[in-house]
N, C-alpha and C positions, 0 to 999 in steps of 0.2 A: 856736812859727812853726817850720814847719819846707817845706822846697822838696823835691820830690818828682820823678824822672826813672825814664826805660821803660827797663829792658833787655827786648827781646825776643827770643826763642831761636826762629828758625827754623831746620827740618830741610828738609834738599835730599835726603836720601835715606831710604829703608826700612832695618831692622836685617835684615843676613842671617840666614839660618836654617840654622842648623847640622845636618845629617842625612847620613848616608852615601847618596851615589848608587848607585843600581841598576847602572848603566851604564858609570860609568869612575872612579876613584880620588878624584873629589872628595869633597867634606863640605860644601860651600857652595852654596846655592841663593838667588836673587834672587827678590823678587815683582814679579808681570806686572802686577800692577793690574788683571786680570782674574780675574771669577768665573766657576765651572761651576755651572750648575742641571739637576737629573735628577729627573723626576716619575715615581712607583713605587708604584701600589696608592693614590692618592692621600696619599701620602706626598711629602716634597720633600727634598733635601738640597743641601746648598748648599757649594760649597770656594771657596777662594780658591787658583789657581793660582801657584806656584812653578816656577822654571828654575833647572838646574845652571847655574851661572858656567864650565863647562865645556864639557859637552856639549851643553846646552839642552836636557836629557831635563826632563821634567814630574814635579813632585811636588805633590799635591792637598792642601790644609790642609785639616782639617773645620771648618766654619763652622757650619753647622746638620744633623742628621741626622734622616732619618726623622720631620719635622715637618709638622703638620696645617698647608694652607695658607691656614686661616683663624686660625692661630695668627701669621702674618708679616702684619707691617703693611702695608698698600696702598704707603708711601711706601717703606719698604724693600726691599718685593718689587722694585718698581721699581729702586731703585738698584743690585740686584742684576743684573737684564735689563739696564742699562745701564751696567755693569760700573765705577759711581761711582768715580774714583779717589781720593776725600776718607775713603770709608767704607773702600775697601780697606786706606788707608794706618790706618784706626785700628785695623781687624783685624791689621795689619803690625806694632802696634807692642804689641799685648795679650800682655800674659806670660803673662794668664789663659789666652787662645786656645793660646798655645805649649804650656804647663803639660798643656791638656788632651788634646794633640796627640800628647803625650811627645816634642818636641822644643826643641830651644836657640834662643833669639833671640841674637845677637850684637851688643849695643847698640852696642859699641865701634866698630864698622863704620860705625855712624850718620854722617853727614856734612850740617856745622850752620854757622849763621852768626850773630853776636849784635849786632842792631841796637842801636846805643845815641847817646849824644848826645857822646862824646869826652869828657867832665869826666874829668879825672886826679884823682889824689890831693890833687896840688899846689893845684888850682884850685878845691876844695873850699875852701880856707879863706876862699876871695872871693867864696863863694854868699852869698846870703841866708840867714837862718835859722839858730838854733844846733844843729840837727837836719838833716840832709841824706838823703834817702831816695831807695832805689831799688829800684823794682817789678817783678817777675819776669812777663815772659807767654810763654807756649810751650803749643802744643795739644798737643805729646807730650812725656811725660815718659819719658827712657832712661837712666836712670841718670848723668846728667852731674853733677860735684862741682859744690855750690854754689862752694866756694872757685876753683876754675877759672874761672869765670865773673867772680869777682870781680878775679882777678889781673888776666885779659884786659882788662876792663870798665876799670879804675880805674889799670891799668899798673905795679903792683905785685908785688916778687917774693914769692916763699914766706918768706922770712924776716922780710919785711916785714910782711905779713901776720899772721904769727904773732904778731910783739908787737902789734898791733894789737888781736888777740882776746885778749892776755893783759892788755893793757892797758884794756879794755870800749869800745875806742875803736870798734869795728866790733860789731854784733850783728844778731839779726834779733829778729823781730815775737815770739818766743816766749821770747826769751832770749839767753843764750848762745849764739856762735855755734860751731857743731864740725865741724870740718876735711873730717870722714867726710861730712857733710849733703849728702843729694841734692837736686837741683832739683827744686821742685813750682811748679805754674804758681799764681801769687799771693802768693809770698815777697815779703818785703821787708826790703831790708838797708838798714840805719842806719848813719849815721856819725855821731858826736857831734863837731863842730868843737872844742869847749873841750879836750875831750880829747885830739884828733888835734893840736890848739896846744900842749899841754902835752909832748905825747911828743914831738915836732922840736926842742923846747926842751932836753929833757932830751938827746935826742940829738945837741945840736950843744955840749953839755956833756961830754959824757963825750969 
């Protein structure tokens, strides 16, 4: 038997794009959430517009190049035309799009918040079930370390988390929790109450 909670990671900004500005000394651009479309000889180009954080000059990130209109789904075409913000964020977070354009995305610049129930590591001992599970939901993946999420949500120090990992008190669905593991949507973090209880007893004895 297990009790499950949700940790939802909500991003509040898109990654800064790192590229030398042609008009000033800046090398940082922010996503404008707007698309630019151009039709030429039965081909369509689509760009996502970025603006320099210093001088506001523009840089166009290529999304589609010389693409036949019939190859673009109608709903996708409409979203490009309407500057759909959700779609612009999908492209802004895409490492593949960044790689194809030869630019670097600064994922460390992403602002986010974690919505959770506030269950602390001490509270877990009073929760029903021998295993307590925390399922992670995130619409965007941006290199966030799972260990950082755990420390924030459970209110534990890095040292205590390391002890829990070594004692196999905390683990993920694939097995051992690696400290450098990056968050993925659907990740599940498990805490074994019996091992947690034993670990606490041992700490009091030392």
